[in-house]
C-alpha positions in Angstrom: 28.9 36.5 29.5 26.4 37.0 26.7 29.3 37.0 24.2 30.7 33.8 25.7 27.3 32.1 25.5 26.9 33.3 21.9 30.3 31.9 21.0 29.4 28.5 22.6 26.1 28.3 20.7 27.9 29.1 17.5 30.5 26.4 18.1 27.7 23.9 18.9 25.8 24.9 15.8 28.9 24.4 13.7 29.5 20.9 15.2 25.9 20.0 14.4 26.3 21.4 10.8 29.5 19.4 10.3 27.7 16.2 11.6 24.8 16.9 9.3 27.1 17.4 6.3 29.0 14.1 7.2 25.7 12.2 7.5 24.6 13.4 4.1 28.0 13.2 2.5 27.3 9.7 1.1 24.3 11.0 -0.8 22.0 8.2 0.3 18.3 8.5 -0.4 16.5 8.0 1.9 18.8 9.1 4.6 19.6 6.5 7.3 18.6 7.2 10.9 22.1 6.9 12.2 25.3 6.9 10.2 28.9 6.9 11.4 31.8 6.8 9.0 35.2 5.3 9.6 38.6 6.0 7.9 39.5 2.8 6.1 37.9 1.0 3.1 36.3 -2.3 2.1 37.4 -3.1 -1.4 35.1 -5.1 -3.6 36.9 -7.4 -6.1 36.5 -10.7 -7.9 37.1 -12.6 -4.7 34.2 -11.0 -2.8 31.4 -13.4 -1.9 28.0 -13.4 -0.2 27.4 -15.8 2.7 24.3 -17.8 2.4 22.1 -17.8 5.5 21.6 -20.9 7.6 17.9 -20.8 7.0 17.5 -22.3 3.5 14.2 -20.5 3.0 16.1 -17.3 2.8 18.8 -18.5 0.4 16.9 -17.2 -2.7 16.9 -13.6 -1.6 20.7 -13.7 -1.0 21.2 -15.3 -4.4 19.2 -12.5 -5.9 21.5 -10.0 -4.1 24.6 -11.7 -5.6 23.1 -11.5 -9.1 22.4 -7.8 -8.6 25.9 -7.1 -7.4 27.3 -9.1 -10.3 25.3 -6.9 -12.7 26.4 -3.7 -11.0 30.1 -4.7 -11.0 30.0 -6.5 -14.4 31.7 -9.3 -12.4 30.6 -12.7 -11.2 30.0 -12.6 -7.5 29.5 -16.0 -5.9 28.1 -17.3 -2.7 29.7 -19.3 0.1 28.4 -21.0 3.3 30.9 -19.6 5.8 31.8 -16.0 6.6 35.5 -15.2 6.1 37.4 -12.1 4.9 36.1 -10.3 1.9 32.5 -11.5 2.5 29.1 -9.9 2.8 27.1 -11.8 5.4 23.6 -11.7 6.7 22.6 -12.1 10.4 19.0 -12.5 11.6 17.6 -12.5 15.1 14.0 -11.9 16.4 15.6 -9.9 19.2 16.6 -7.2 16.8 12.9 -6.4 16.2 12.9 -4.5 19.5 15.2 -1.8 18.1 14.8 -2.3 14.4 11.2 -3.5 13.8 10.4 -5.6 10.8 12.0 -3.4 8.2 15.0 -1.9 10.0 18.6 -3.0 9.7 22.2 -2.6 10.8 24.9 -2.3 8.2 28.5 -2.6 9.3 31.3 -2.1 6.7 34.8 -2.9 8.1 38.0 -3.2 6.2 37.7 -7.0 5.9 33.9 -7.7 5.6 30.4 -6.4 5.4 27.7 -7.6 7.9 24.0 -6.9 7.5 21.8 -7.6 10.6 18.0 -7.5 10.7 15.1 -9.2 12.5 13.5 -10.3 9.2 14.5 -10.5 5.5 12.8 -7.2 4.8 15.5 -5.6 6.8 18.1 -7.4 4.7 16.4 -6.1 1.6 16.5 -2.5 2.7 20.1 -2.7 3.9 21.0 -4.1 0.5 19.4 -1.2 -1.2 21.6 1.1 0.9 24.7 -0.9 0.1 23.9 -1.2 -3.6 23.4 2.6 -3.8 26.9 3.1 -2.3 28.4 0.6 -4.7 26.7 2.1 -7.8 27.6 5.7 -6.9 31.2 4.7 -6.2 31.4 3.0 -9.6 30.7 6.3 -11.3 34.3 7.4 -10.4 36.1 4.1 -10.1 36.5 0.8 -12.0 36.1 -1.2 -8.9 34.3 0.3 -5.8 36.1 0.8 -2.5 33.4 1.4 0.2 34.2 3.6 3.1 34.0 1.8 6.4 30.9 2.8 8.3 28.1 1.8 10.7 24.5 2.4 9.8 21.5 1.7 12.1 18.3 2.4 10.3 14.5 1.9 10.4 11.6 3.5 8.6 9.6 6.5 10.0 6.4 5.1 8.5 5.0 1.7 7.6 3.1 3.0 4.6 5.5 4.5 2.0 3.5 4.5 -1.1 3.0 5.5 -4.7 -0.4 5.3 -6.5 -0.7 4.7 -10.2 -4.0 5.3 -12.0 -4.2 2.6 -14.7 -7.7 3.5 -15.7 -7.2 6.7 -17.7 -4.4 4.9 -19.6 -3.6 1.2 -19.3 -0.1 0.1 -18.4 0.8 -3.5 -19.0 2.2 -5.8 -16.2 5.8 -5.4 -17.4 5.5 -1.6 -17.0 4.2 -2.0 -13.5 7.0 -4.5 -12.6 9.6 -2.0 -13.8 7.9 0.7 -11.7 7.9 -1.6 -8.6 11.5 -2.4 -9.1 12.5 1.2 -9.2 10.4 2.3 -6.2 11.7 -0.5 -4.1 15.3 0.8 -4.6 14.3 3.8 -2.6 12.5 1.8 0.1 9.0 2.7 -1.1 6.8 -0.3 -0.1 3.2 0.2 -1.2 1.9 0.3 -4.8 -1.7 1.5 -4.7 -3.4 0.5 -8.1 -6.4 2.7 -9.1 -7.9 -0.1 -11.2 -11.3 1.5 -12.2 -12.6 4.9 -13.2 -14.7 6.5 -15.8 -12.1 5.8 -18.6 -11.7 2.1 -18.0 -12.1 -1.0 -15.9 -8.8 -2.9 -15.6 -9.3 -6.0 -13.4 -10.8 -9.3 -14.6 -13.9 -10.3 -12.6 -14.9 -13.7 -13.8 -18.5 -13.5 -12.5 -19.0 -10.2 -14.4 -17.2 -10.6 -17.8 -18.7 -7.4 -19.3 -16.6 -5.3 -17.0 -13.6 -6.1 -19.1 -15.3 -7.1 -22.4 -16.9 -3.6 -22.6 -15.6 -1.5 -19.7 -11.9 -1.9 -20.4 -12.1 -0.4 -23.9 -12.7 3.0 -25.5 -12.2 4.7 -28.8 -8.6 5.9 -29.4 -8.0 9.6 -28.6 -4.8 11.7 -28.2 -4.5 15.1 -26.7 -5.7 17.1 -23.8 -8.2 15.0 -21.7 -10.8 17.8 -21.2 -13.3 18.1 -24.0 -11.9 15.0 -25.7 -14.2 14.1 -28.7 -16.9 11.6 -27.9 -17.1 8.3 -29.8 -18.5 8.7 -33.3 -21.3 6.6 -34.7 -19.9 3.1 -35.6 -16.4 3.9 -34.2 -14.8 0.8 -32.6 -13.4 0.8 -29.1 -9.9 -0.5 -29.5 -7.9 1.4 -26.9 -7.4 0.0 -23.4 -6.8 -3.3 -21.8 -7.0 -5.1 -18.5 -5.2 -7.4 -16.1 -6.2 -11.0 -16.0 -6.2 -12.6 -12.6 -3.1 -14.4 -13.6 -1.5 -11.1 -14.5 -2.3 -9.8 -11.1 -0.8 -12.8 -9.4 2.4 -12.3 -11.4 2.6 -8.6 -10.5 2.0 -9.5 -6.8 4.7 -12.2 -6.8 7.2 -9.8 -8.4 6.2 -7.1 -5.8 6.6 -9.6 -2.9 10.1 -10.3 -4.0 10.8 -6.6 -3.4 8.8 -6.3 -0.3 6.2 -4.1 -2.0 2.5 -4.5 -1.1 0.0 -4.1 -3.9 -3.2 -2.6 -2.8 -6.3 -2.6 -5.2 -8.8 0.2 -5.6 -12.2 -0.1 -7.2 -13.6 3.5 -7.2 -17.2 3.7 -6.1 -20.0 4.9 -6.3 -18.8 7.8 -8.5 -16.1 7.5 -11.2 -18.1 4.5 -12.4 -18.8 5.2 -16.1 -16.8 2.1 -17.2 -18.9 0.0 -14.8 -22.1 1.6 -16.0 -21.1 1.1 -19.7 -20.7 -2.6 -19.0 -23.9 -3.0 -16.9 -26.3 0.0 -17.5 -28.7 -1.4 -14.9 -26.4 -0.4 -12.0 -27.1 3.3 -12.7 -30.1 5.4 -11.7 -31.0 6.2 -15.4 -30.2 2.6 -16.7 -29.4 4.2 -20.1 -26.7 2.7 -22.3 -23.3 4.5 -21.9 -19.9 4.3 -23.6 -16.5 4.5 -22.0 -15.0 7.9 -22.8 -11.5 9.1 -23.3 -12.0 12.4 -21.5 -14.1 14.1 -18.8 -17.6 12.5 -18.4 -19.0 15.1 -16.0 -21.6 16.6 -18.3 -25.4 16.0 -18.8 -26.3 12.6 -20.2 -23.1 10.8 -19.0 -24.2 8.6 -16.0 -21.1 7.8 -14.1 -22.7 7.1 -10.6 -24.1 3.9 -9.2 -27.7 3.7 -8.0 -27.0 3.2 -4.3 -30.6 2.5 -3.5 -30.8 -0.6 -5.6 -30.0 -3.9 -3.8 -29.0 -5.6 -7.0 -26.1 -3.2 -7.3 -24.8 -4.5 -4.0 -25.0 -8.1 -5.3 -22.6 -7.2 -8.1 -20.3 -5.3 -5.7 -20.1 -8.3 -3.4 -19.1 -10.4 -6.4 -16.4 -7.9 -7.3 -15.1 -7.6 -3.8 -15.1 -11.4 -3.3 -12.9 -12.0 -6.3 -10.5 -9.1 -5.5 -10.2 -10.3 -1.9 -9.2 -13.7 -3.2 -6.6 -12.4 -5.8 -4.9 -9.8 -3.6 -3.1 -10.9 -0.4 -3.0 -7.4 0.9 -5.0 -6.7 4.0 -6.5 -3.6 2.4 -9.1 -3.0 -0.3 -9.7 0.6 -1.4 -13.3 1.4 -2.3 -12.9 5.0 -3.6 -15.8 7.2 -2.3 -14.9 10.6 -3.6 -16.3 13.2 -6.1 -19.8 11.8 -6.4 -22.4 13.6 -8.6 -25.3 13.2 -6.1 -28.0 14.9 -8.3 -28.6 11.5 -9.8 -29.8 10.2 -6.4 -31.9 13.3 -5.9 -33.8 12.5 -9.0 -33.9 8.8 -8.5 -37.1 7.2 -7.0 -35.2 4.1 -5.9 -32.6 6.2 -4.0 -35.2 8.4 -2.4 -37.0 5.3 -1.2 -33.8 4.0 0.3 -33.2 7.3 2.1 -36.7 7.1 3.6 -36.3 3.5 4.6 -33.0 4.1 6.3 -34.0 7.4 7.9 -31.4 9.5 5.9 -31.9 13.2 5.8 -30.1 14.0 2.6 -27.9 12.6 -0.2 -24.7 13.2 1.8 -26.0 10.8 4.4 -26.9 8.4 1.5 -23.3 8.5 0.4 -22.2 7.7 3.9 -24.7 4.8 4.0 -23.2 3.4 0.8 -19.6 3.7 2.0 -20.4 2.0 5.3 -22.3 -0.8 3.6 -19.6 -1.6 1.1 -17.0 -1.3 3.8 -18.9 -4.1 5.7 -18.6 -6.2 2.6 -14.8 -5.7 2.6 -14.6 -6.6 6.3 -16.7 -9.7 5.8 -13.9 -10.9 3.5 -11.3 -10.4 6.2 -9.9 -7.2 4.7 -9.6 -3.6 5.9 -11.5 -1.0 3.8 -9.9 2.3 2.7 -11.7 5.3 1.2 -10.8 8.8 0.0 -11.7 11.2 2.7 -14.9 13.1 2.2 -16.6 15.3 4.7 -19.9 13.4 4.9 -22.8 13.8 7.3 -23.2 11.0 9.8 -20.8 8.5 11.3 -18.3 6.8 9.0 -17.3 3.3 10.0 -14.3 3.6 12.3 -12.5 0.7 10.6 -12.3 2.5 7.3 -8.8 3.9 6.7 -9.1 7.5 5.6 -6.9 8.6 2.7 -6.7 12.4 3.0 -6.2 14.0 -0.4 -7.6 17.5 -0.5 -5.4 18.7 2.3 -4.3 17.7 5.8 -7.6 18.6 7.5 -9.3 15.3 6.8 -6.4 13.3 8.1 -6.2 15.4 11.3 -9.9 15.2 12.0 -10.1 11.4 11.3 -6.9 10.6 13.3 -8.3 12.5 16.3 -11.5 10.4 16.0 -9.4 7.2 16.3 -9.4 6.3 12.6 -6.2 5.2 10.8 -5.1 7.7 8.1 -2.8 7.8 5.0 -1.8 11.3 3.9 -1.6 12.3 0.2 -2.4 16.0 0.2 -2.8 17.1 -3.4 -0.6 20.2 -3.4 2.4 18.4 -2.0 2.0 14.8 -3.3 -0.1 14.7 -6.5 2.4 13.7 -9.2 0.0 14.5 -12.1 0.4 18.2 -11.2 2.9 20.0 -13.5 6.5 20.6 -12.4 7.5 23.6 -14.4 5.9 26.8 -15.9 2.2 26.1 -16.7 2.5 27.6 -20.1 4.9 24.8 -21.1 3.0 22.0 -19.5 0.0 19.8 -20.5 -0.7 18.5 -17.0 -4.1 19.3 -15.5 -5.0 21.5 -12.6 -2.0 23.2 -10.9 1.7 23.1 -10.0 3.5 20.8 -7.5 7.2 21.5 -7.9 9.9 19.2 -6.8 10.8 21.5 -3.9 7.1 21.5 -2.8 7.0 17.7 -2.6 10.1 17.8 -0.4 8.1 20.0 2.0 5.5 17.3 2.4 5.1 16.4 6.1 3.1 13.3 7.0 2.9 14.4 10.6 1.3 17.8 10.3 0.7 19.8 13.5 -2.3 18.6 15.5 -2.6 15.2 14.0 -3.0 12.0 16.1 0.4 10.5 15.4 -0.5 7.0 16.6 -3.1 6.7 13.9 -0.9 7.8 10.9 0.0 4.8 8.8 2.1 7.0 6.5 1.8 8.7 3.1 2.0 8.4 -0.6 2.4 10.2 -3.9 -0.6 9.8 -6.2 -0.2 9.8 -10.0 -3.4 10.3 -11.9 -2.9 9.6 -15.6 -5.3 11.7 -17.6 -2.2 13.3 -19.3 0.2 10.3 -18.9 -0.2 8.1 -21.9 3.0 6.0 -21.8 5.7 4.6 -19.6 8.3 7.3 -20.2 5.8 10.0 -19.1 4.9 7.8 -16.1 8.5 7.8 -15.0 9.0 11.5 -15.8 6.1 12.5 -13.6 7.3 10.2 -10.7 11.0 11.0 -10.6 12.7 12.9 -8.9 9.6 13.8 -6.9 9.5 10.2 -5.8 12.9 10.6 -4.3 11.5 13.4 -2.1 8.6 11.2 -1.0 11.0 8.4 -0.2 13.1 10.7 1.9 10.1 12.1 3.8 8.4 8.7 4.5 11.4 6.6 5.4 14.0 8.9 7.0 13.8 9.3 10.8 17.0 11.4 10.7 16.7 15.2 10.8 15.6 16.5 7.5 18.4 17.9 5.3 18.2 21.5 4.1 16.8 21.7 0.5 20.2 22.6 -1.1 21.8 19.6 0.6 19.0 17.3 -0.6 19.4 18.7 -4.2 23.1 17.7 -4.1 22.1 14.2 -3.0 19.5 13.9 -5.8 22.1 15.0 -8.4 24.2 12.0 -7.4 21.2 9.7 -7.8 20.2 10.9 -11.3 23.0 9.0 -13.0 21.6 5.8 -11.4 18.2 6.5 -12.9 19.9 6.9 -16.3 21.7 3.6 -15.8 18.3 2.0 -15.1 16.8 3.6 -18.3 14.4 5.5 -16.1 13.1 8.8 -17.4 13.0 11.8 -15.0 12.2 15.5 -15.0 14.9 18.2 -14.8 12.3 21.0 -14.7 13.4 21.9 -11.2 16.4 23.6 -12.9 14.1 25.9 -14.9 13.9 29.6 -14.2 10.6 30.6 -12.5 9.1 33.8 -13.9 6.7 36.1 -12.3 5.4 39.5 -13.5 4.4 42.8 -11.8 3.2 46.1 -13.2 5.7 48.9 -13.3 5.1 52.6 -13.8 3.6 53.8 -17.1 2.2 50.3 -17.8 5.7 48.8 -17.9 5.9 45.0 -17.6 8.5 44.0 -15.0 9.8 40.5 -14.9 11.1 38.8 -11.8 13.0 35.6 -11.9 14.0 33.1 -9.3 15.2 29.5 -9.3 14.1 26.4 -7.4 17.7 25.3 -7.0 20.0 27.8 -5.2 23.1 29.0 -6.9 22.1 28.9 -10.5 22.8 31.7 -13.0 19.9 32.9 -15.2 20.5 34.3 -18.7 17.8 35.8 -20.9 17.0 37.2 -24.3 14.1 39.3 -25.7 15.3 39.1 -29.3 13.9 35.6 -30.1 17.3 34.0 -30.0 18.3 31.2 -27.6 20.4 32.5 -24.7 23.5 30.9 -23.3 25.9 32.0 -20.6 27.3 34.8 -22.8 23.9 36.6 -22.8 22.7 39.1 -20.2 22.5 37.6 -16.7 19.5 38.2 -14.4 20.9 39.8 -11.2 18.0 39.9 -8.7 16.4 43.2 -9.8 13.3 43.1 -12.0 13.9 43.6 -15.7 11.8 45.8 -17.9 10.3 44.2 -21.1 11.6 46.3 -24.0 9.1 47.9 -26.4 8.2 45.5 -29.3 9.4 42.3 -27.5 7.2 39.4 -28.2 8.9 36.7 -26.1 11.4 36.2 -23.3 13.7 33.2 -23.4 15.6 32.1 -20.3 18.1 29.4 -19.4 19.9 28.5 -16.2 23.6 27.5 -15.8 25.8 26.3 -13.1 29.2 27.7 -14.0 29.8 26.7 -17.6 27.2 23.9 -17.6 23.6 24.4 -18.9 21.2 23.0 -16.4 17.7 23.9 -17.6 15.9 23.7 -20.9 15.4 27.1 -22.7 12.1 28.5 -21.4 10.2 30.5 -23.9 7.3 32.6 -22.7 5.2 35.1 -24.8 4.9 38.5 -23.3 1.1 38.4 -23.9 1.0 35.3 -21.5 3.0 37.2 -18.9 0.7 40.2 -19.2 -2.3 37.9 -18.5 -0.6 36.9 -15.2 -0.1 40.5 -14.2 -3.8 41.2 -15.2 -3.0 44.0 -17.6 
C-alpha cells in the first residue's frame, strides 16, 4: 500500500512539474497567473490590424500599441473599426473588475484573432506587454512571428511594484528617467519613487525658495569612490549637478502616465539635508554656512540636519510640500525620516526648549514629533505621507505608510499595528549593493546577488497581509554616475523584482527563472539597455588547510556551469583545469587565481582575477 501511495504521489508530482514547465515554457516575465497553451498558431503579417475601441477616449492607447508593433515587426500595422479575422481587438467591461481588478487582463490568442479583455485600459496595457514580449521573443528565431494559441488570465499580486532612483547623489536628466520608466513598464513595474533631495543635491524646483536649486542643486565636480571625497577647495566653483523644473516634472509625469507608472516624490527630512542647509543655513541648529558635498558629510562641522525646534523651519517645509503636492498627482508624498544625527538637537537650545514644551523625554521622541508634524502638513494637502521605517519612541501617525528598509521587522510590526507598509529590505532589494565579488566592485556596503533578489518575499511570515501595499527595489546612486551604470545596477535584478511583485502564480525554481531571464536579455540589448552578467561569475571562498595551506572553494550562482582556473597569471578558457567540487590548494609562489565559467563551449562570465593576499584576508590568515 505504501509503495502504491508513493507511486501515486510521484505521478502527481511529475504532472505538476510538467504543468509548471509548460507554464514557464514561454519565458514570460513576470509569469501570468494562469496560462493554457493550444496547438495551433496565430500568424502575424502585413494584413494584421488592431481594432480601435468604441470609446474614442481610449483610441490613443491602441494607436500607440499599433506603432509599437509596427516597430517590433519593421512593418506598418494599421487600425480598423470592426473586428474580423487577423485582428487584435480590445474588450472592456466594468464587470471584469470583479475577477481581474483594475490592472488584470485576459489574453486569448486563437488561430484567427487575438482578443484582449480588461476592466480598464491599464489591463489592456499589461496584456499588451505580455503580447509584445511573445512577439519580440519569437522574432529572435523567425522573420515573421507565429504566436502559439493560448489563454492567459492574469492580475498582479501587489498594487505597489516599484523601483526607487536616487537622483540626488548624481543627477539624471528627464530623458534618462523617461527611458527608465519605459523599460520598467515593459515588465509591469508601476511605481517610480524619486529620491529628490539628499546631502549631495536638491533636485526639484520650489518657486518660493529659489536658493534650493540656485545653490542646493550644485556641487564641485568629483570622480571616484564616494567616501572621503575631497571637499571643495577655496574658490572652486560648483558646476556639477542640476535639477528638474516644474515643467520637467510635468513632462516626466505625463510620460509615466502613458505607461501606467505612478511617480512618487521624496523630500528626505530632517536628516540627509545638507543641500537644504547649504541653500538656507538658518534651517539648521548651528546656522553656519555649508557647501554641498560630493561625498559623505557625516563628520564634525558638516550640519546636515534640520533644527526641528524652530517654527520657521516648518514654514519653509509647508511651502515645499504645498508646491510638490500641486505638481505631483500621486496620492503619496515621501518625507524621508531616516538616519538622523540627533546630537545636533541635544546641543541645540531651541530643540531642547521644544522638547520641554511638548513634553518629550528624549531626541528619539523629538524625531517622532517632527515626522508626525510634517505628516500632518502632507495630509492637509490631501496626500498620504510615507516615511522610511525607524524604531522611534512614541506613537507614529497611523496614516503614515511605513517603508521598511533595514529588514522585514519594521514592516511586520507596522502592519500588525494597522499601518500600510511597503517592503524594500536592503539585503534583498537594494540595487546599489554589488552583484559580484567585492574585490572587483566599487559599490558601497555589501552584496545583493541576482539570486538573492529573486528570494525576496513581500509577504514574510507573520506580516499583516491586508496592510501590505507591495515592494520595491531601491537604487542609491553614490557610485552610479551615469545612465549606463543606472541600467547595469537595475537589470536583471529588476526582472526578479517584477516576477516577485506581479506574479500570483507559484514561483518558478531558480534554474527555471534563469532560463527565462536568458530569453529576455536579447530584448534588453534590442532596447540598448545595459545589464549585468555578473551572475555568471564564479563565487570564490577560502578555508585554511593543514600546514597553513590555502584551500579555495568555488561555486556558481547559475547551476550547470563549468569553472576553469589558472594560477600562472594567464587567462583561462575551457582547455584549462576544471574545478570539480573539491577544494583546490593554492600552489606555492602563486600570486593570483583567475577563473572563468562556461556553458559547454560558450564563455559565460568575465575572467575573475583575485590576488591570493586578498583571499588570505578572507580566511583571516
